[in-house]
C-alpha positions in Angstrom: -93.1 72.2 8.7 -93.3 72.8 4.8 -90.7 73.0 2.4 -90.7 73.7 -1.0 -89.2 70.9 -3.7 -88.0 70.9 -7.3 -85.4 69.3 -9.1 -84.2 69.0 -12.6 -85.3 66.2 -15.4 -82.8 63.1 -15.7 -81.9 62.9 -19.3 -82.2 59.3 -19.9 -82.3 58.3 -23.7 -85.9 57.0 -23.5 -87.2 60.3 -22.4 -89.8 62.7 -24.1 -88.2 65.8 -25.3 -91.7 67.6 -24.7 -93.8 65.9 -22.0 -92.5 67.3 -18.9 -91.9 70.7 -20.4 -95.4 71.1 -21.4 -96.8 70.0 -17.8 -94.5 72.9 -16.7 -95.1 75.4 -18.9 -91.8 75.9 -20.2 -89.9 75.5 -23.4 -88.2 72.1 -23.9 -84.5 71.5 -23.3 -84.0 70.1 -26.6 -82.8 66.9 -24.6 -84.8 63.7 -23.6 -86.3 64.5 -20.1 -87.4 60.9 -18.8 -87.6 61.5 -15.2 -88.0 64.2 -12.0 -86.8 62.9 -8.7 -88.9 63.9 -5.4 -87.1 62.0 -2.6 -83.9 61.8 -0.5 -82.3 59.0 -3.1 -78.7 59.7 -2.8 -78.5 59.6 -6.8 -80.4 62.7 -7.0 -82.2 64.2 -3.8 -84.9 66.9 -4.7 -83.5 70.3 -4.2 -85.2 72.3 -1.2 -85.9 76.2 -1.4 -83.2 78.0 0.4 -80.2 76.0 -0.8 -80.1 72.3 0.7 -81.5 69.2 -0.4 -83.9 66.8 0.9 -81.9 64.1 2.0 -80.0 66.8 4.4 -83.4 67.4 6.0 -84.7 63.8 6.1 -81.0 61.8 6.6 -81.9 59.8 3.9 -84.8 57.8 5.5 -87.9 58.4 3.2 -89.0 54.8 2.5 -90.7 56.0 -1.0 -89.5 57.7 -4.1 -91.8 60.2 -5.9 -91.2 60.8 -9.4 -92.7 62.2 -12.6 -92.1 59.9 -15.5 -92.3 61.0 -19.3 -91.5 57.9 -21.8 -91.2 58.7 -25.8 -89.3 55.1 -26.1 -90.1 51.9 -24.2 -88.0 51.0 -20.7 -86.2 48.0 -20.4 -88.2 45.1 -19.8 -87.7 44.5 -15.9 -88.9 42.9 -12.5 -88.1 43.9 -9.0 -87.3 41.3 -6.1 -89.0 40.7 -2.7 -87.4 41.9 0.5 -86.3 38.2 1.1 -84.6 37.9 -2.5 -83.3 41.4 -2.2 -81.5 40.5 1.1 -80.2 37.2 0.0 -78.9 38.2 -3.4 -77.2 41.5 -1.5 -75.6 39.2 0.5 -74.3 36.7 -2.7 -72.9 40.0 -4.4 -71.0 41.4 -1.4 -67.9 40.9 -3.3 -68.6 42.7 -6.3 -67.8 46.6 -6.4 -71.1 49.0 -6.2 -70.7 49.9 -9.9 -69.9 46.2 -11.3 -71.8 45.8 -14.5 -72.5 42.5 -13.3 -74.4 43.4 -9.9 -77.7 42.9 -9.9 -78.6 43.9 -6.1 -77.8 47.5 -5.2 -79.4 47.3 -1.6 -81.4 45.0 0.5 -85.0 46.4 -0.5 -87.9 45.5 -2.5 -89.1 48.0 -5.0 -93.0 47.5 -5.7 -94.1 50.3 -8.0 -97.2 52.2 -8.8 -97.8 54.4 -12.1 -100.8 56.6 -12.6 -101.0 58.4 -16.1 -101.0 62.1 -16.5 -101.3 61.7 -20.3 -104.8 61.0 -21.8 -102.7 58.0 -23.2 -100.0 56.0 -21.3 -98.9 52.5 -22.6 -97.4 49.9 -20.6 -96.5 46.3 -20.6 -97.4 44.4 -17.3 -97.6 41.0 -16.6 -97.8 37.8 -18.3 -100.7 37.4 -20.3 -102.6 34.0 -20.0 -101.0 31.2 -22.6 -104.6 30.6 -24.2 -104.5 34.4 -25.3 -101.1 34.2 -26.5 -101.8 31.2 -28.5 -104.8 32.9 -30.1 -102.1 36.0 -31.0 -99.4 33.6 -32.1 -101.8 31.9 -34.6 -102.3 35.6 -36.3 -98.4 35.8 -37.0 -98.6 32.4 -38.9 -96.7 29.0 -39.0 -93.0 29.9 -39.3 -90.3 28.2 -37.5 -90.0 30.7 -35.1 -93.4 31.3 -34.3 -93.9 27.3 -34.2 -91.1 26.8 -31.7 -92.4 29.3 -29.4 -96.1 27.9 -29.7 -94.5 24.5 -28.8 -92.8 26.0 -25.7 -96.1 27.5 -24.4 -97.9 23.9 -25.4 -95.3 21.8 -24.1 -94.5 20.0 -21.0 -97.5 17.7 -19.8 -96.9 18.0 -16.4 -96.0 21.4 -16.8 -98.4 24.5 -15.5 -98.8 27.7 -17.6 -96.5 29.4 -15.1 -93.8 27.0 -15.7 -94.3 27.2 -19.5 -94.2 30.8 -19.5 -91.1 30.8 -17.2 -89.4 28.4 -19.6 -90.3 30.5 -22.8 -89.1 33.6 -21.5 -85.7 31.8 -20.5 -85.3 30.5 -23.7 -85.9 33.8 -25.6 -83.2 35.4 -23.9 -80.8 32.6 -23.5 -78.8 33.7 -26.7 -79.7 30.4 -28.3 -82.9 31.4 -29.7 -81.7 34.5 -32.0 -83.0 32.7 -35.3 -86.5 32.3 -33.8 -86.5 35.5 -32.1 -85.7 37.3 -35.8 -88.2 35.0 -37.4 -91.3 36.2 -35.0 -90.3 39.9 -35.5 -90.5 39.2 -39.1 -93.6 37.8 -38.6 -94.9 40.9 -36.9 -94.7 43.0 -40.0 -97.8 41.6 -42.0 -99.8 40.2 -39.2 -103.3 41.4 -38.9 -106.0 40.8 -36.2 -109.0 42.8 -34.6 -108.4 41.0 -31.2 -104.9 42.1 -30.8 -104.5 45.2 -33.2 -103.1 47.1 -30.1 -100.5 44.7 -29.5 -99.3 43.9 -32.9 -99.2 47.8 -33.4 -97.0 48.4 -30.3 -95.0 45.2 -31.1 -94.3 46.4 -34.4 -93.1 50.0 -33.0 -91.1 48.1 -30.0 -89.0 46.4 -32.7 -88.4 49.3 -35.1 -86.8 50.7 -31.9 -85.0 47.6 -30.7 -83.9 45.8 -33.9 -83.4 42.1 -33.3 -83.8 42.4 -29.4 -85.4 39.1 -27.8 -87.1 41.4 -25.4 -89.3 42.4 -28.4 -90.8 38.7 -28.3 -90.8 38.5 -24.8 -92.8 41.7 -24.9 -95.6 39.8 -27.0 -96.0 37.3 -23.9 -97.0 40.4 -21.7 -100.3 42.4 -21.1 -100.4 45.6 -23.0 -102.0 48.2 -21.1 -103.4 51.5 -22.2 -104.2 53.8 -18.9 -106.2 57.1 -19.4 -105.6 60.1 -17.5 -106.0 59.0 -13.7 -106.1 55.2 -14.1 -103.2 53.7 -12.6 -101.4 50.0 -12.0 -99.9 48.7 -9.0 -96.8 46.4 -10.1 -96.0 44.1 -7.3 -92.4 42.3 -6.7 -91.7 39.6 -9.5 -94.1 41.2 -12.0 -92.8 41.6 -15.2 -93.1 45.2 -16.6 -92.0 47.8 -18.8 -93.6 51.4 -19.7 -94.0 52.1 -23.4 -94.9 55.8 -23.7 -96.8 58.6 -22.0 -96.5 61.0 -18.9 -97.1 59.5 -15.4 -96.8 60.0 -11.7 -94.8 57.0 -10.1 -93.9 55.9 -6.9 -92.0 53.2 -5.5 -89.8 51.9 -2.8 -86.6 53.3 -2.2 -84.7 50.8 -3.9 -82.5 50.4 -7.1 -82.7 46.5 -7.5 -83.6 45.8 -11.0 -83.3 42.5 -13.0 -83.5 43.1 -17.0 -85.4 41.0 -19.2 -84.7 42.8 -22.7 -85.3 46.1 -24.7 -81.8 47.3 -23.3 -78.1 47.1 -23.7 -77.4 46.7 -20.1 -76.5 43.5 -18.3 -79.2 40.8 -18.4 -78.6 38.0 -15.8 -81.1 35.6 -17.0 -80.6 32.8 -14.5 -81.4 35.6 -11.6 -84.4 37.2 -13.6 -86.3 34.0 -13.7 -85.2 33.2 -10.1 -87.5 36.6 -9.2 -89.8 36.4 -11.8 -93.6 35.9 -10.8 -94.6 34.1 -13.9 -98.2 33.3 -12.9 -100.4 34.9 -15.8 -103.2 37.2 -15.8 -104.5 40.6 -16.2 -103.3 43.3 -14.2 -106.2 45.3 -12.6 -106.5 48.6 -13.6 -107.0 51.2 -10.9 -109.4 53.9 -11.7 -110.1 57.6 -10.4 -113.0 58.2 -8.1 -116.1 59.3 -10.2 -117.5 62.0 -8.0 -115.0 62.6 -5.1 -112.3 64.9 -4.7 -110.0 62.2 -3.3 -108.9 58.9 -5.2 -106.7 56.3 -3.2 -104.7 54.1 -5.2 -104.4 50.6 -3.4 -100.9 49.2 -2.9 -100.7 46.7 0.0 -97.2 47.8 0.9 -96.1 49.6 4.3 -93.7 51.7 1.8 -96.0 54.1 0.3 -99.6 55.4 -0.2 -100.7 57.5 -3.3 -103.7 59.8 -3.5 -104.8 61.9 -6.0 -106.9 65.2 -5.5 -108.5 67.0 -7.6 -109.6 70.3 -6.9 -112.4 73.0 -8.4 -112.4 75.8 -6.0 -113.1 74.1 -2.4 -110.6 73.4 0.1 -109.8 69.8 0.3 -108.3 68.5 3.7 -106.1 65.2 3.8 -105.1 63.5 7.2 -101.6 62.3 6.6 -99.2 60.6 8.5 -95.4 60.4 8.2 -93.3 62.4 5.7 -95.7 63.8 3.1 -95.0 65.1 -0.5 -97.7 67.0 -2.4 -96.9 67.0 -6.1 -99.0 69.6 -8.2 -99.8 68.3 -11.9 -102.0 71.3 -13.1 -104.0 74.1 -12.2 -102.6 76.6 -9.3 -102.7 74.6 -6.1 -101.7 76.1 -2.4 -100.8 73.6 0.4 -101.0 74.6 3.9 -100.5 72.8 7.2 -99.4 73.6 11.0 -99.4 77.1 10.4 -97.3 77.0 7.2 -98.3 77.8 3.5 -97.0 77.0 0.2 -98.0 78.1 -3.3 -96.8 75.0 -5.3 -96.0 75.5 -9.3 -97.0 72.9 -11.5 -94.2 70.1 -11.8 -92.8 71.1 -8.1 -93.9 69.8 -4.7 -94.6 70.6 -1.0 -92.5 68.4 1.5 -94.4 68.2 4.9 -92.3 66.8 7.9 -94.0 64.0 9.8 -95.1 66.5 12.6 -97.6 67.5 10.1 -101.2 65.6 10.6 -103.5 67.6 8.2 -102.9 69.4 4.9 -105.3 71.5 3.2 -105.1 72.1 -0.6 -106.7 74.8 -2.2 -107.2 76.3 -5.4 -108.0 74.5 -8.8 -106.2 71.7 -10.4 -104.5 68.5 -9.6 -102.2 67.3 -7.3 -100.8 64.0 -5.8 -100.3 63.1 -1.9 -97.5 60.5 -1.4 -96.6 59.4 2.3 -95.5 56.2 4.1 -98.0 53.2 3.9 -100.4 52.6 6.7 
């Protein structure tokens, strides 16, 4: 069975006023439009044509949540737990009310994520940069007291490895005891120039302008700054520090609300808990690139919760084998989805939902669509 899904954008403050509207070919609403959810999450289940919502169809059992995401300003720096960490945290917080701002764990699940750019330019912070490279970046900021203090944190501890030094630096920056140094480093950003780190410095200044005095601005300077082109993606495993900065993308994640924040937000930050789940191992995060000549691109993510594929159509039908409850989100052109005798013409910015009994979906038309299903 095929069902037609839609939803209205969520108006988080960081959302773009135009990107989702432009994708859907309509006038902007005038409010920020940050995310459109296609899932059965109780916070905002997708609308099913005919008057019901997707959770009534699935019973709230989908293992993934598919979204359109449009950022005009940076999201909070954040990290998500493993399943074991989530279960432990959930058990420790059983005495807290569900809406208590001090609650870190909303459920017992992990929350790996995958984002694929729809914009020609999508900016993100992902993972912690190798220390040697960050020391080169700090060198162009000069030798003020704050810069020197951070440099010493990253060099210190003769018996510590780079992961331990980075964890210590993040904890120190977020502790509340380093605000003078944070302000000093942010000030040093203003006049710094570097050919090697031109993108990072430009992004850092823009983030600082939107988040004055926030320690997360300096945490961001420790992170890899990544620019994705259309069709390129990154997979964010549990424990990986990240924040989306700007652009439009398709995001898929495990069905969870567990977020530990690390800056660029007025919301609750539990530094000790953040550090307990943080994977501070430095290194570049691989960019997942679209297939050069094939119609179907698979974005690898080694999790059972989801599998995401991009399908580009140029007139010839493309058959996609699927397993489990599946969504087809259309992001450009004119696309028709058929399977098990049903057929739907899906508007841009909407999705088709195939129940688990459908084994093959055929996409026809010209354009682009993303096929989401449980992982294999």
